[in-house]
C-alpha positions in Angstrom: 50.8 125.0 80.6 50.5 128.5 81.9 47.3 130.5 81.5 48.0 134.2 81.6 45.2 136.3 83.1 45.0 140.1 83.5 48.2 141.4 85.2 47.5 143.9 88.0 50.6 143.3 90.1 54.0 144.2 88.8 56.9 141.8 88.7 60.0 141.4 86.6 60.5 137.6 85.9 58.0 134.8 85.7 59.7 131.5 86.8 56.6 129.5 85.8 55.1 126.5 87.5 56.7 125.1 90.6 55.1 121.6 91.1 55.1 120.0 94.5 54.3 116.3 94.6 54.4 113.4 97.0 55.9 110.4 95.2 55.2 106.7 95.5 57.5 103.9 94.2 54.5 101.6 93.6 52.2 102.0 90.6 49.1 104.0 91.1 46.8 101.1 90.1 48.5 98.9 92.8 48.0 101.6 95.4 44.3 101.9 94.6 44.0 98.1 94.9 45.6 98.3 98.4 43.1 101.1 99.3 40.2 98.9 98.3 41.2 95.6 99.6 39.5 94.2 102.8 41.1 95.4 106.0 43.5 97.5 103.9 46.3 99.3 105.7 47.3 103.0 105.4 50.5 103.5 103.3 53.0 106.4 103.1 54.6 108.2 100.2 58.2 107.3 99.6 59.6 110.8 98.7 58.6 114.4 98.1 59.5 116.3 94.9 59.9 119.8 93.5 59.4 120.0 89.8 59.8 116.2 89.6 63.2 116.0 91.4 64.7 115.2 94.8 67.4 113.0 96.1 66.5 109.7 97.9 68.6 107.6 100.2 68.5 104.2 98.4 69.7 102.4 101.6 66.1 103.0 102.9 64.5 101.0 100.2 62.3 98.2 101.5 63.5 94.7 100.8 60.7 94.0 98.3 61.0 97.5 96.6 62.7 96.8 93.2 62.5 100.5 92.1 65.6 101.5 90.2 67.4 103.8 92.6 70.1 106.5 92.5 70.9 108.2 95.8 72.2 111.3 93.9 69.5 111.7 91.3 69.7 115.5 91.7 67.4 118.4 92.6 65.6 121.2 90.7 67.5 124.5 90.3 66.1 128.0 89.9 67.9 131.2 89.0 67.2 134.6 90.7 68.4 137.9 89.3 69.5 140.1 92.2 67.1 143.0 92.9 64.4 141.6 90.6 60.9 140.4 91.7 60.1 136.9 90.6 56.7 135.2 90.2 56.4 131.6 91.2 53.2 129.6 90.3 53.0 127.0 93.1 50.9 123.9 92.4 50.3 120.9 94.7 50.2 118.2 92.0 50.4 115.2 94.4 48.1 112.4 95.5 47.7 112.8 99.3 50.1 115.2 100.9 49.5 118.6 102.4 52.6 120.7 101.5 54.2 123.6 103.3 56.3 125.7 100.9 59.0 128.2 101.8 62.3 129.8 100.6 65.0 130.4 103.1 65.6 134.1 103.9 62.9 135.3 101.6 59.4 136.5 102.3 56.7 135.7 99.8 53.8 137.9 98.7 50.7 136.0 97.8 48.8 137.5 94.8 46.4 134.7 93.8 44.8 131.5 95.0 43.4 129.0 92.4 43.6 131.7 89.7 41.6 134.2 91.8 43.7 137.3 92.4 43.7 138.6 95.9 44.8 141.7 97.8 48.6 141.0 98.3 49.7 139.7 101.7 53.0 138.6 103.0 53.9 135.2 104.4 56.9 132.9 105.2 55.1 129.6 104.4 52.4 128.8 101.8 50.2 125.8 102.7 48.8 123.8 99.7 46.4 120.9 99.7 46.1 118.6 96.8 45.1 120.5 93.6 45.6 123.9 95.1 47.5 126.7 93.3 49.0 129.8 94.8 51.0 132.5 93.0 53.6 134.4 94.9 56.1 137.2 94.3 59.6 137.0 95.7 62.1 139.8 95.8 65.7 138.6 95.2 67.2 140.7 98.0 69.1 138.0 99.9 72.7 138.5 101.2 73.8 135.1 100.1 74.4 133.8 96.6 72.3 130.6 97.0 69.3 129.5 99.0 67.2 126.4 99.7 63.7 126.2 98.4 61.7 123.7 100.6 58.5 121.8 100.4 57.7 119.9 103.6 54.9 117.5 103.8 52.8 118.2 106.9 53.4 115.2 109.1 50.4 115.7 111.4 48.1 115.9 108.3 49.6 113.4 105.8 51.4 110.0 105.5 55.0 110.3 104.4 58.2 108.3 104.9 60.4 111.1 103.6 58.6 114.4 103.9 61.3 116.9 102.9 61.8 118.2 99.3 64.6 120.6 98.4 65.4 122.7 95.4 68.2 125.2 95.0 68.0 128.9 94.1 71.1 130.5 92.7 71.7 134.2 92.3 73.6 135.7 89.3 77.1 134.3 89.1 76.7 131.8 91.9 78.5 128.5 91.7 75.8 126.0 90.9 78.0 123.1 91.9 77.9 124.2 95.5 75.0 123.4 97.8 73.3 126.4 99.5 74.2 127.1 103.1 71.0 129.0 104.1 68.9 128.2 107.1 65.2 127.6 107.2 62.5 129.8 108.7 61.6 128.8 112.3 58.0 128.2 111.6 56.7 125.0 113.3 53.9 123.2 111.6 50.7 124.1 113.5 49.1 120.8 112.6 45.8 122.4 111.8 45.8 121.2 108.2 44.3 124.5 107.0 45.0 127.2 104.5 45.7 130.8 105.4 43.3 132.7 107.6 40.2 133.7 105.5 40.5 137.2 106.9 43.7 137.6 104.9 42.4 136.3 101.6 40.3 139.0 100.0 39.7 138.8 96.2 40.8 141.9 94.2 37.6 141.7 92.1 34.9 142.2 94.8 31.8 140.1 94.6 29.1 140.5 97.2 27.7 137.2 98.5 24.2 136.6 97.1 21.4 135.2 99.2 21.2 131.4 98.7 18.0 129.9 97.5 19.0 126.3 98.3 21.1 124.9 101.1 22.7 121.4 101.6 24.1 120.0 104.8 26.5 117.2 104.0 28.3 115.0 106.5 31.6 113.2 105.9 31.9 109.8 107.6 34.3 106.8 107.5 33.1 103.3 107.8 33.8 99.7 106.9 31.4 97.7 104.7 30.4 94.0 105.1 33.4 93.0 103.0 35.8 94.7 105.4 36.6 97.5 102.9 37.1 101.0 104.4 34.9 103.6 102.6 34.0 107.2 102.9 30.4 108.4 102.8 29.4 111.9 101.7 25.9 112.9 102.8 25.2 109.3 103.5 26.4 107.9 100.2 29.6 106.1 99.3 29.8 107.0 95.6 30.2 104.4 92.9 29.9 105.4 89.2 28.5 103.5 86.3 30.6 104.1 83.2 27.6 103.1 81.0 25.3 105.7 82.5 27.2 109.0 82.5 25.1 111.5 84.5 25.8 114.5 82.2 24.6 112.6 79.1 21.5 111.4 80.9 20.8 115.0 82.1 21.0 116.5 78.6 18.4 113.9 77.6 16.1 115.1 80.3 16.6 112.0 82.4 17.0 113.2 86.0 16.4 109.8 87.6 19.7 108.7 89.2 20.8 105.8 91.3 21.5 106.6 94.9 25.1 105.5 94.7 25.8 108.1 92.0 25.2 110.8 94.7 23.7 113.5 92.4 22.2 116.6 94.0 19.7 118.2 91.6 19.8 121.9 92.3 17.2 122.3 89.5 17.3 126.0 88.6 18.6 127.4 91.8 20.7 130.6 91.3 23.0 130.3 94.4 23.6 127.1 96.4 25.1 127.0 99.9 26.8 123.9 101.2 27.6 123.2 104.8 30.1 120.3 105.1 30.5 118.6 108.5 33.6 116.5 108.8 32.9 113.8 111.4 36.3 112.1 110.8 39.8 112.7 112.3 41.2 113.3 108.8 41.6 116.6 106.9 40.4 116.8 103.3 41.1 119.2 100.3 37.6 119.8 99.0 37.3 120.5 95.2 34.4 121.8 93.3 34.5 121.5 89.5 33.0 124.2 87.3 32.8 127.1 89.8 34.7 129.2 92.2 33.4 128.6 95.7 32.7 131.5 98.0 34.4 130.4 101.2 32.1 131.6 104.0 33.7 129.9 107.0 35.9 127.0 108.1 37.0 125.9 111.4 37.0 123.3 114.2 33.7 121.7 115.4 30.4 123.2 114.6 29.8 126.4 112.5 28.7 129.3 114.6 26.7 130.9 111.8 29.2 133.7 111.1 30.6 134.6 107.6 34.1 135.9 107.1 34.4 138.9 104.8 30.7 138.7 104.0 30.9 141.6 101.5 33.8 140.0 99.6 34.6 136.4 100.7 37.5 134.4 99.5 36.8 132.5 96.2 38.7 129.5 95.1 38.0 125.9 93.8 39.9 123.9 96.4 39.8 124.5 100.2 41.1 122.5 103.1 38.5 121.0 105.4 39.8 120.4 109.0 39.8 117.2 111.0 36.5 117.0 112.9 35.7 120.5 111.5 33.4 122.3 109.2 33.4 124.1 105.8 30.7 126.5 104.6 30.8 127.4 100.9 28.5 128.8 98.3 28.5 128.8 94.5 26.5 130.5 91.7 24.9 127.4 90.3 22.9 128.9 87.5 25.9 130.5 85.8 27.3 127.1 84.6 24.7 124.4 83.7 26.1 120.9 84.0 26.8 118.0 86.3 29.8 119.0 88.5 31.8 116.9 90.9 32.4 118.0 94.5 34.8 115.7 96.2 37.9 115.2 98.3 41.0 115.7 96.2 43.0 113.0 97.9 43.2 110.2 95.4 42.5 107.3 97.8 39.6 109.0 99.4 37.9 109.6 96.0 38.6 106.0 95.1 36.8 104.9 98.3 33.6 106.9 97.6 34.2 110.5 98.8 32.4 112.1 95.8 29.2 113.9 95.0 27.8 115.7 92.0 25.8 118.9 91.7 23.4 119.1 88.7 23.0 122.8 87.9 20.8 124.8 85.6 18.4 121.9 84.8 16.3 123.7 82.2 19.3 125.1 80.3 21.1 121.8 80.6 18.3 120.0 78.7 18.9 122.4 75.7 22.6 121.5 75.5 24.1 118.9 73.2 27.3 117.1 74.1 30.0 117.4 71.4 29.7 114.6 68.8 33.1 113.2 69.7 31.8 112.6 73.3 28.7 110.9 72.1 30.7 108.7 69.8 33.0 107.8 72.6 30.0 106.7 74.7 28.7 104.6 71.8 32.1 102.9 71.4 32.3 102.2 75.1 28.8 100.7 75.1 29.8 98.4 72.2 33.0 97.3 74.0 31.3 96.6 77.3 28.8 94.3 75.5 31.6 91.7 75.3 34.0 92.9 77.9 33.8 93.5 81.7 35.6 96.6 83.0 37.9 96.0 85.9 36.4 98.7 88.1 38.3 98.2 91.3 37.2 101.5 93.0 34.5 104.1 93.0 35.1 104.8 89.3 36.2 108.4 89.6 
């Protein structure tokens, strides 16, 4: 599905979504079980895909891997019209991998991050964490008739057995049965696990940063519980949800008493909330806030020095990379969207292992809201079912 917003940058052809995704041969549920078992081991993705396609060397299948395999399954193909400007809507739709996207021989002009239009800037490589979206413009001005499109999983930042995904771009009249002969850009992975420099990413619609009336400092930690299960804690809590006590429903009823393990931060009626995240682990995380665009004030290694990048118009987006052993400072306009909104790491296995918090916003307005009847009915049906059935909740419940 493509959502069309106001168009303030001219282009000729919209190529639509380009989905980048790490791929696992095992079922998702089985991978979650591996994540949550005592003394569980880290695992790697098996392949990397562009729009759901890529070849795979079936001779590299593990002995116990019974996945049906075709070494020549095929790749995605795109068509460029020479001289025209094409819009590509890049999406990292994977589970764990940080993707580095490029097109041989072609510069890209970034025009939006997570649906927020930005002052255009040029790059050779776009870095995308899980859940991030970046729109780019590409001018079809190459000298060849065919080029490789590449998505490389960042090996210093992710776990991948086969990190390279390829798709082919063919110009008008090119022979689509021939593989491109183009060469990649010489842009080594810096291994920083970050997005573009915040000084580059200035939203077109300028919003001045308001003064926060509430601030949280939240630490990210990794630990092993008494059962030997490796978990993540966020502000001292490893989240575990209760499907029979949905926090939004409780809040609309005026019940703001929550179990500690639900990790709810009640911002009450604060207008603007600042959050300083300290990552005390050697792992990078794509941090996602539901319901809002975050003002990204600063990110970097170690401790925050108190400065704000582009204070008069900071980058806004809803997913941002948090560095290994680094920090992230963001802010959001809490009163503009009453609700109970998740803030979590977007890596599937990290959320499963407790890396999840919730911000309750606009408390007074929230109590005046009524959930849709279909939602209330679903909750009643769930309550009836769990009277005689036990849910197999093998992870945090997210």
